NUVO-887939 format. One record per atom (N, C-alpha, C): x, y negated, z negated; residue number from 1; residue in one letter. Coordinates in steps of 0.2 Angstrom, whole numbers. Layout:
<sites>
{site {X, Y, Z}, NUM, "A"} ...
</sites>
This chain:
<sites>
{site {-26, 87, 40}, 1, "X"} {site {-22, 83, 44}, 1, "X"} {site {-24, 82, 51}, 1, "X"} {site {-25, 76, 53}, 2, "X"} {site {-28, 76, 60}, 2, "X"} {site {-22, 75, 65}, 2, "X"} {site {-23, 75, 71}, 3, "X"} {site {-18, 74, 76}, 3, "X"} {site {-19, 67, 80}, 3, "X"} {site {-23, 63, 77}, 4, "X"} {site {-24, 56, 80}, 4, "X"} {site {-18, 52, 80}, 4, "X"} {site {-16, 49, 85}, 5, "X"} {site {-10, 45, 86}, 5, "X"} {site {-11, 38, 81}, 5, "X"} {site {-5, 36, 79}, 6, "X"} {site {-4, 30, 76}, 6, "X"} {site {-6, 24, 81}, 6, "X"} {site {-8, 18, 79}, 7, "X"} {site {-10, 13, 83}, 7, "X"} {site {-4, 8, 84}, 7, "X"} {site {2, 9, 82}, 8, "X"} {site {7, 4, 83}, 8, "X"} {site {14, 8, 83}, 8, "X"} {site {19, 4, 85}, 9, "X"} {site {26, 6, 84}, 9, "X"} {site {30, 1, 81}, 9, "X"} {site {35, 2, 77}, 10, "X"} {site {38, 8, 76}, 10, "X"} {site {36, 11, 69}, 10, "X"} {site {33, 17, 70}, 11, "X"} {site {31, 21, 64}, 11, "X"} {site {36, 23, 60}, 11, "X"} {site {35, 21, 53}, 12, "X"} {site {40, 23, 48}, 12, "X"} {site {45, 17, 47}, 12, "X"} {site {44, 11, 50}, 13, "X"} {site {49, 6, 49}, 13, "X"} {site {50, 3, 42}, 13, "X"} {site {45, 4, 38}, 14, "X"} {site {46, 2, 31}, 14, "X"} {site {50, 7, 26}, 14, "X"} {site {52, 12, 29}, 15, "X"} {site {55, 17, 25}, 15, "X"} {site {61, 15, 22}, 15, "X"} {site {65, 11, 25}, 16, "X"} {site {72, 9, 23}, 16, "X"} {site {72, 2, 21}, 16, "X"} {site {68, -2, 24}, 17, "X"} {site {68, -9, 23}, 17, "X"} {site {61, -12, 23}, 17, "X"} {site {59, -13, 16}, 18, "X"} {site {52, -15, 15}, 18, "X"} {site {50, -22, 18}, 18, "X"} {site {56, -26, 20}, 19, "X"} {site {55, -33, 23}, 19, "X"} {site {55, -33, 31}, 19, "X"} {site {55, -27, 34}, 20, "X"} {site {55, -26, 41}, 20, "X"} {site {48, -29, 44}, 20, "X"} {site {49, -33, 49}, 21, "X"} {site {43, -35, 53}, 21, "X"} {site {44, -35, 60}, 21, "X"} {site {42, -30, 64}, 22, "X"} {site {43, -30, 71}, 22, "X"} {site {40, -36, 75}, 22, "X"} {site {43, -37, 81}, 23, "X"} {site {40, -43, 84}, 23, "X"} {site {32, -42, 86}, 23, "X"} {site {28, -47, 85}, 24, "X"} {site {21, -47, 87}, 24, "X"} {site {17, -45, 80}, 24, "X"} {site {20, -44, 75}, 25, "X"} {site {16, -43, 69}, 25, "X"} {site {17, -48, 64}, 25, "X"} {site {13, -48, 59}, 26, "X"} {site {13, -53, 53}, 26, "X"} {site {16, -49, 47}, 26, "X"} {site {21, -52, 44}, 27, "X"} {site {24, -49, 38}, 27, "X"} {site {20, -50, 32}, 27, "X"} {site {21, -46, 27}, 28, "X"} {site {18, -47, 20}, 28, "X"} {site {23, -43, 15}, 28, "X"} {site {25, -47, 10}, 29, "X"} {site {29, -44, 5}, 29, "X"} {site {27, -47, -2}, 29, "X"} {site {24, -43, -6}, 30, "X"} {site {22, -46, -13}, 30, "X"} {site {25, -41, -18}, 30, "X"} {site {28, -44, -23}, 31, "X"} {site {32, -40, -28}, 31, "X"} {site {29, -43, -35}, 31, "X"} {site {27, -38, -39}, 32, "X"} {site {24, -39, -45}, 32, "X"} {site {28, -36, -51}, 32, "X"} {site {30, -40, -56}, 33, "X"} {site {34, -37, -62}, 33, "X"} {site {29, -33, -66}, 33, "X"} {site {30, -27, -67}, 34, "X"} {site {25, -23, -71}, 34, "X"} {site {27, -23, -79}, 34, "X"} {site {33, -23, -80}, 35, "X"} {site {36, -23, -87}, 35, "X"} {site {43, -19, -87}, 35, "X"} {site {44, -16, -92}, 36, "X"} {site {51, -12, -93}, 36, "X"} {site {51, -5, -95}, 36, "X"} {site {56, -1, -93}, 37, "X"} {site {57, 5, -96}, 37, "X"} {site {55, 11, -92}, 37, "X"} {site {58, 17, -93}, 38, "X"} {site {57, 23, -90}, 38, "X"} {site {50, 25, -90}, 38, "X"} {site {47, 25, -96}, 39, "X"} {site {40, 28, -97}, 39, "X"} {site {35, 24, -93}, 39, "X"} {site {36, 17, -92}, 40, "X"} {site {32, 13, -88}, 40, "X"} {site {32, 15, -81}, 40, "X"} {site {39, 15, -79}, 41, "X"} {site {40, 17, -72}, 41, "X"} {site {37, 24, -70}, 41, "X"} {site {37, 29, -74}, 42, "X"} {site {34, 35, -73}, 42, "X"} {site {26, 35, -73}, 42, "X"} {site {23, 31, -77}, 43, "X"} {site {16, 30, -77}, 43, "X"} {site {14, 26, -71}, 43, "X"} {site {18, 21, -69}, 44, "X"} {site {16, 17, -63}, 44, "X"} {site {17, 21, -57}, 44, "X"} {site {22, 25, -56}, 45, "X"} {site {23, 29, -50}, 45, "X"} {site {18, 34, -49}, 45, "X"} {site {16, 37, -55}, 46, "X"} {site {10, 42, -55}, 46, "X"} {site {4, 39, -52}, 46, "X"} {site {2, 33, -55}, 47, "X"} {site {-4, 30, -53}, 47, "X"} {site {-4, 28, -45}, 47, "X"} {site {2, 26, -43}, 48, "X"} {site {2, 25, -36}, 48, "X"} {site {2, 31, -32}, 48, "X"} {site {5, 36, -33}, 49, "X"} {site {6, 42, -29}, 49, "X"} {site {-1, 46, -29}, 49, "X"} {site {-5, 45, -35}, 50, "X"} {site {-11, 49, -35}, 50, "X"} {site {-18, 45, -33}, 50, "X"} {site {-17, 39, -30}, 51, "X"} {site {-22, 35, -28}, 51, "X"} {site {-26, 31, -34}, 51, "X"} {site {-23, 32, -40}, 52, "X"} {site {-27, 29, -46}, 52, "X"} {site {-27, 22, -46}, 52, "X"} {site {-21, 19, -44}, 53, "X"} {site {-21, 12, -43}, 53, "X"} {site {-26, 9, -38}, 53, "X"} {site {-27, 12, -32}, 54, "X"} {site {-32, 10, -27}, 54, "X"} {site {-39, 11, -30}, 54, "X"} {site {-40, 17, -33}, 55, "X"} {site {-47, 18, -35}, 55, "X"} {site {-49, 12, -41}, 55, "X"} {site {-44, 11, -45}, 56, "X"} {site {-45, 6, -50}, 56, "X"} {site {-46, -1, -47}, 56, "X"} {site {-44, -2, -41}, 57, "X"} {site {-45, -9, -37}, 57, "X"} {site {-52, -9, -35}, 57, "X"} {site {-56, -3, -35}, 58, "X"} {site {-63, -3, -33}, 58, "X"} {site {-64, -2, -26}, 58, "X"} {site {-58, 0, -22}, 59, "X"} {site {-59, 2, -15}, 59, "X"} {site {-61, 10, -15}, 59, "X"} {site {-64, 12, -10}, 60, "X"} {site {-65, 19, -9}, 60, "X"} {site {-59, 22, -6}, 60, "X"} {site {-58, 28, -8}, 61, "X"} {site {-52, 32, -6}, 61, "X"} {site {-54, 39, -4}, 61, "X"} {site {-54, 41, 2}, 62, "X"} {site {-55, 48, 4}, 62, "X"} {site {-49, 50, 7}, 62, "X"} {site {-45, 55, 3}, 63, "X"} {site {-39, 57, 5}, 63, "X"} {site {-39, 65, 6}, 63, "X"} {site {-35, 67, 10}, 64, "X"} {site {-35, 74, 12}, 64, "X"} {site {-31, 78, 7}, 64, "X"} {site {-28, 75, 1}, 65, "X"} {site {-24, 78, -4}, 65, "X"} {site {-25, 74, -10}, 65, "X"} {site {-24, 76, -16}, 66, "X"} {site {-24, 73, -22}, 66, "X"} {site {-18, 68, -24}, 66, "X"} {site {-13, 69, -20}, 67, "X"} {site {-7, 66, -20}, 67, "X"} {site {-4, 64, -13}, 67, "X"} {site {-1, 58, -13}, 68, "X"} {site {2, 55, -7}, 68, "X"} {site {7, 60, -4}, 68, "X"} {site {7, 62, 2}, 69, "X"} {site {12, 66, 5}, 69, "X"} {site {12, 65, 13}, 69, "X"} {site {17, 65, 16}, 70, "X"} {site {18, 64, 23}, 70, "X"} {site {13, 68, 27}, 70, "X"} {site {9, 65, 31}, 71, "X"} {site {4, 68, 36}, 71, "X"} {site {-3, 68, 33}, 71, "X"} {site {-4, 66, 26}, 72, "X"} {site {-11, 66, 23}, 72, "X"} {site {-15, 60, 26}, 72, "X"} {site {-20, 62, 29}, 73, "X"} {site {-25, 56, 31}, 73, "X"} {site {-29, 54, 25}, 73, "X"} {site {-29, 47, 25}, 74, "X"} {site {-33, 43, 20}, 74, "X"} {site {-37, 38, 23}, 74, "X"} {site {-43, 37, 21}, 75, "X"} {site {-48, 32, 23}, 75, "X"} {site {-49, 28, 17}, 75, "X"} {site {-48, 21, 18}, 76, "X"} {site {-49, 16, 13}, 76, "X"} {site {-56, 13, 15}, 76, "X"} {site {-61, 12, 10}, 77, "X"} {site {-67, 9, 12}, 77, "X"} {site {-67, 3, 8}, 77, "X"} {site {-68, -3, 11}, 78, "X"} {site {-68, -9, 8}, 78, "X"} {site {-76, -12, 8}, 78, "X"} {site {-78, -14, 2}, 79, "X"} {site {-85, -17, 2}, 79, "X"} {site {-90, -12, 4}, 79, "X"} {site {-89, -6, 4}, 80, "X"} {site {-93, -1, 6}, 80, "X"} {site {-95, -1, 13}, 80, "X"} {site {-92, -5, 17}, 81, "X"} {site {-94, -5, 24}, 81, "X"} {site {-88, -5, 29}, 81, "X"} {site {-82, -7, 27}, 82, "X"} {site {-76, -7, 32}, 82, "X"} {site {-72, -1, 30}, 82, "X"} {site {-72, 3, 35}, 83, "X"} {site {-68, 10, 35}, 83, "X"} {site {-61, 8, 38}, 83, "X"} {site {-56, 10, 34}, 84, "X"} {site {-49, 9, 37}, 84, "X"} {site {-45, 16, 37}, 84, "X"} {site {-45, 20, 43}, 85, "X"} {site {-42, 26, 43}, 85, "X"} {site {-34, 25, 44}, 85, "X"} {site {-31, 29, 40}, 86, "X"} {site {-23, 29, 39}, 86, "X"} {site {-21, 36, 39}, 86, "X"} {site {-14, 36, 40}, 87, "X"} {site {-10, 42, 38}, 87, "X"} {site {-4, 41, 34}, 87, "X"} {site {-3, 45, 29}, 88, "X"} {site {4, 44, 25}, 88, "X"} {site {10, 45, 30}, 88, "X"} {site {14, 41, 30}, 89, "X"} {site {20, 42, 35}, 89, "X"} {site {26, 45, 31}, 89, "X"} {site {27, 42, 25}, 90, "X"} {site {33, 44, 21}, 90, "X"} {site {31, 43, 13}, 90, "X"} {site {34, 47, 9}, 91, "X"} {site {34, 46, 2}, 91, "X"} {site {41, 46, -1}, 91, "X"} {site {41, 43, -7}, 92, "X"} {site {48, 43, -11}, 92, "X"} {site {46, 45, -18}, 92, "X"} {site {50, 50, -21}, 93, "X"} {site {49, 52, -28}, 93, "X"} {site {56, 53, -30}, 93, "X"} {site {59, 47, -32}, 94, "X"} {site {66, 47, -34}, 94, "X"} {site {67, 45, -41}, 94, "X"} {site {72, 45, -45}, 95, "X"} {site {73, 43, -52}, 95, "X"} {site {71, 36, -53}, 95, "X"} {site {72, 31, -48}, 96, "X"} {site {71, 24, -49}, 96, "X"} {site {67, 21, -44}, 96, "X"} {site {64, 25, -40}, 97, "X"} {site {59, 23, -34}, 97, "X"} {site {54, 28, -32}, 97, "X"} {site {48, 26, -32}, 98, "X"} {site {43, 30, -30}, 98, "X"} {site {37, 26, -26}, 98, "X"} {site {34, 30, -21}, 99, "X"} {site {29, 26, -18}, 99, "X"} {site {28, 30, -11}, 99, "X"} {site {24, 26, -7}, 100, "X"} {site {23, 29, 0}, 100, "X"} {site {21, 23, 5}, 100, "X"} {site {20, 25, 11}, 101, "X"} {site {18, 20, 16}, 101, "X"} {site {13, 24, 20}, 101, "X"} {site {8, 20, 23}, 102, "X"} {site {3, 23, 28}, 102, "X"} {site {3, 19, 34}, 102, "X"} {site {2, 22, 39}, 103, "X"} {site {1, 19, 46}, 103, "X"} {site {-6, 19, 48}, 103, "X"} {site {-8, 14, 52}, 104, "X"} {site {-15, 14, 54}, 104, "X"} {site {-17, 18, 60}, 104, "X"} {site {-23, 21, 60}, 105, "X"} {site {-26, 25, 65}, 105, "X"} {site {-31, 22, 68}, 105, "X"} {site {-33, 24, 74}, 106, "X"} {site {-39, 21, 78}, 106, "X"} {site {-45, 20, 73}, 106, "X"} {site {-48, 14, 73}, 107, "X"} {site {-54, 12, 69}, 107, "X"} {site {-52, 8, 64}, 107, "X"} {site {-46, 7, 62}, 108, "X"} {site {-44, 2, 56}, 108, "X"} {site {-44, -4, 59}, 108, "X"} {site {-46, -9, 55}, 109, "X"} {site {-47, -16, 57}, 109, "X"} {site {-40, -20, 59}, 109, "X"} {site {-35, -17, 56}, 110, "X"} {site {-28, -19, 58}, 110, "X"} {site {-24, -14, 61}, 110, "X"} {site {-18, -16, 63}, 111, "X"} {site {-14, -12, 66}, 111, "X"} {site {-7, -13, 63}, 111, "X"} {site {-4, -7, 60}, 112, "X"} {site {2, -8, 57}, 112, "X"} {site {4, -3, 52}, 112, "X"} {site {8, -5, 47}, 113, "X"} {site {10, -1, 41}, 113, "X"} {site {10, -5, 35}, 113, "X"} {site {9, -1, 29}, 114, "X"} {site {9, -4, 23}, 114, "X"} {site {12, 1, 18}, 114, "X"} {site {16, -2, 14}, 115, "X"} {site {20, 2, 9}, 115, "X"} {site {18, 0, 2}, 115, "X"} {site {18, 5, -3}, 116, "X"} {site {17, 3, -10}, 116, "X"} {site {22, 7, -14}, 116, "X"} {site {27, 3, -17}, 117, "X"} {site {33, 6, -20}, 117, "X"} {site {34, 3, -27}, 117, "X"} {site {35, 8, -32}, 118, "X"} {site {37, 6, -38}, 118, "X"} {site {44, 7, -39}, 118, "X"} {site {48, 2, -42}, 119, "X"} {site {55, 4, -43}, 119, "X"} {site {57, 1, -50}, 119, "X"} {site {62, 4, -52}, 120, "X"} {site {65, 2, -59}, 120, "X"} {site {72, -1, -57}, 120, "X"} {site {73, -7, -59}, 121, "X"} {site {80, -10, -57}, 121, "X"} {site {85, -8, -63}, 121, "X"} {site {92, -10, -62}, 122, "X"} {site {97, -8, -66}, 122, "X"} {site {96, -10, -73}, 122, "X"} {site {92, -16, -74}, 123, "X"} {site {91, -18, -81}, 123, "X"} {site {85, -15, -84}, 123, "X"} {site {81, -10, -81}, 124, "X"} {site {76, -7, -83}, 124, "X"} {site {69, -10, -81}, 124, "X"} {site {69, -16, -78}, 125, "X"} {site {63, -19, -76}, 125, "X"} {site {59, -15, -70}, 125, "X"} {site {53, -14, -71}, 126, "X"} {site {49, -11, -66}, 126, "X"} {site {45, -15, -62}, 126, "X"} {site {45, -14, -56}, 127, "X"} {site {41, -19, -51}, 127, "X"} {site {37, -14, -46}, 127, "X"} {site {32, -17, -44}, 128, "X"} {site {28, -15, -38}, 128, "X"} {site {29, -19, -32}, 128, "X"} {site {31, -16, -27}, 129, "X"} {site {31, -20, -21}, 129, "X"} {site {26, -17, -16}, 129, "X"} {site {22, -22, -13}, 130, "X"} {site {17, -20, -8}, 130, "X"} {site {20, -24, -2}, 130, "X"} {site {22, -20, 3}, 131, "X"} {site {25, -23, 10}, 131, "X"} {site {21, -20, 16}, 131, "X"} {site {20, -25, 21}, 132, "X"} {site {17, -23, 27}, 132, "X"} {site {19, -27, 32}, 132, "X"} {site {18, -24, 38}, 133, "X"} {site {17, -28, 44}, 133, "X"} {site {11, -26, 48}, 133, "X"} {site {8, -31, 51}, 134, "X"} {site {1, -30, 54}, 134, "X"} {site {-1, -35, 59}, 134, "X"} {site {-6, -33, 63}, 135, "X"} {site {-9, -38, 67}, 135, "X"} {site {-16, -35, 68}, 135, "X"} {site {-20, -40, 70}, 136, "X"} {site {-28, -38, 70}, 136, "X"} {site {-29, -33, 76}, 136, "X"} {site {-33, -28, 74}, 137, "X"} {site {-35, -23, 79}, 137, "X"} {site {-43, -24, 81}, 137, "X"} {site {-47, -26, 77}, 138, "X"} {site {-54, -27, 78}, 138, "X"} {site {-56, -34, 79}, 138, "X"} {site {-61, -35, 82}, 139, "X"} {site {-63, -42, 84}, 139, "X"} {site {-64, -46, 77}, 139, "X"} {site {-67, -44, 72}, 140, "X"} {site {-68, -47, 66}, 140, "X"} {site {-62, -49, 62}, 140, "X"} {site {-57, -45, 63}, 141, "X"} {site {-50, -46, 60}, 141, "X"} {site {-47, -52, 64}, 141, "X"} {site {-47, -52, 71}, 142, "X"} {site {-45, -57, 75}, 142, "X"} {site {-48, -64, 73}, 142, "X"} {site {-55, -63, 73}, 143, "X"} {site {-59, -69, 71}, 143, "X"} {site {-57, -72, 65}, 143, "X"} {site {-55, -68, 60}, 144, "X"} {site {-53, -71, 53}, 144, "X"} {site {-46, -75, 53}, 144, "X"} {site {-42, -73, 58}, 145, "X"} {site {-35, -76, 59}, 145, "X"} {site {-32, -77, 52}, 145, "X"} {site {-30, -83, 50}, 146, "X"} {site {-26, -84, 44}, 146, "X"} {site {-30, -82, 37}, 146, "X"} {site {-36, -82, 38}, 147, "X"} {site {-40, -80, 32}, 147, "X"} {site {-39, -72, 31}, 147, "X"} {site {-39, -69, 36}, 148, "X"} {site {-38, -61, 36}, 148, "X"} {site {-31, -60, 32}, 148, "X"} {site {-26, -63, 34}, 149, "X"} {site {-19, -63, 31}, 149, "X"} {site {-20, -65, 24}, 149, "X"} {site {-23, -70, 22}, 150, "X"} {site {-24, -72, 15}, 150, "X"} {site {-27, -67, 11}, 150, "X"} {site {-32, -64, 14}, 151, "X"} {site {-36, -58, 10}, 151, "X"} {site {-31, -52, 9}, 151, "X"} {site {-26, -51, 14}, 152, "X"} {site {-22, -46, 13}, 152, "X"} {site {-17, -47, 7}, 152, "X"} {site {-14, -54, 7}, 153, "X"} {site {-10, -55, 2}, 153, "X"} {site {-13, -55, -5}, 153, "X"} {site {-20, -57, -5}, 154, "X"} {site {-24, -57, -11}, 154, "X"} {site {-24, -50, -14}, 154, "X"} {site {-26, -45, -9}, 155, "X"} {site {-26, -38, -11}, 155, "X"} {site {-20, -36, -14}, 155, "X"} {site {-14, -37, -11}, 156, "X"} {site {-8, -35, -13}, 156, "X"} {site {-6, -38, -20}, 156, "X"} {site {-8, -44, -21}, 157, "X"} {site {-7, -47, -28}, 157, "X"} {site {-11, -43, -33}, 157, "X"} {site {-17, -42, -31}, 158, "X"} {site {-22, -38, -36}, 158, "X"} {site {-20, -31, -37}, 158, "X"} {site {-16, -28, -33}, 159, "X"} {site {-13, -21, -34}, 159, "X"} {site {-8, -22, -40}, 159, "X"} {site {-4, -27, -40}, 160, "X"} {site {0, -28, -45}, 160, "X"} {site {-3, -29, -52}, 160, "X"} {site {-8, -33, -52}, 161, "X"} {site {-12, -35, -58}, 161, "X"} {site {-15, -28, -61}, 161, "X"} {site {-18, -25, -56}, 162, "X"} {site {-22, -19, -58}, 162, "X"} {site {-17, -13, -61}, 162, "X"} {site {-12, -12, -57}, 163, "X"} {site {-7, -7, -59}, 163, "X"} {site {-4, -9, -66}, 163, "X"} {site {-2, -16, -67}, 164, "X"} {site {1, -18, -74}, 164, "X"} {site {-4, -16, -79}, 164, "X"} {site {-11, -18, -78}, 165, "X"} {site {-16, -16, -83}, 165, "X"} {site {-17, -9, -84}, 165, "X"} {site {-17, -5, -79}, 166, "X"} {site {-17, 2, -80}, 166, "X"} {site {-11, 5, -84}, 166, "X"} {site {-5, 2, -83}, 167, "X"} {site {1, 5, -86}, 167, "X"} {site {2, 2, -93}, 167, "X"} {site {0, -4, -94}, 168, "X"} {site {2, -7, -101}, 168, "X"} {site {-4, -8, -105}, 168, "X"} {site {-10, -8, -103}, 169, "X"} {site {-16, -9, -106}, 169, "X"} {site {-17, -17, -107}, 169, "X"} {site {-13, -21, -104}, 170, "X"} {site {-14, -28, -104}, 170, "X"} {site {-20, -30, -101}, 170, "X"} {site {-23, -35, -103}, 171, "X"} {site {-29, -38, -100}, 171, "X"} {site {-26, -43, -94}, 171, "X"} {site {-30, -44, -89}, 172, "X"} {site {-28, -48, -84}, 172, "X"} {site {-27, -55, -86}, 172, "X"} {site {-22, -58, -83}, 173, "X"} {site {-20, -65, -84}, 173, "X"} {site {-23, -70, -79}, 173, "X"} 
</sites>
């Protein structure tokens, strides 16, 4: 665990409200239906908490622990070139909700927070929600403007597709 400071405020804002977006940031909220049932929820939660979903996406994950936990540093590598250092802010492992959020550290192309949460509703439906608030931190993220945000949304949608495939064995639609 490093002592590097986060690159934004308010740290932890996604803990209680995934739709939060502080002034000056761009919001993202992508929700994907994974299926139904307790077993699916358990499998999806484990895949999110142990980085399995991220690794199945094809991104590089270098984490200070095998499982998400507050204070764990994580570096996500995109396309083998872009390194995005983050730190886990909070985790949840509840009977109907599991996941975590990380915040950006110096060197990340964006500035903000992103959460990956699996939940099971009262009717047994299992969902993945990827929520974030961010703004560009590096010149190339600023230069990308709306295209950068479109890529973030595409990544979040892909998380849902990959997690559903991991947990249900369904081929991509």
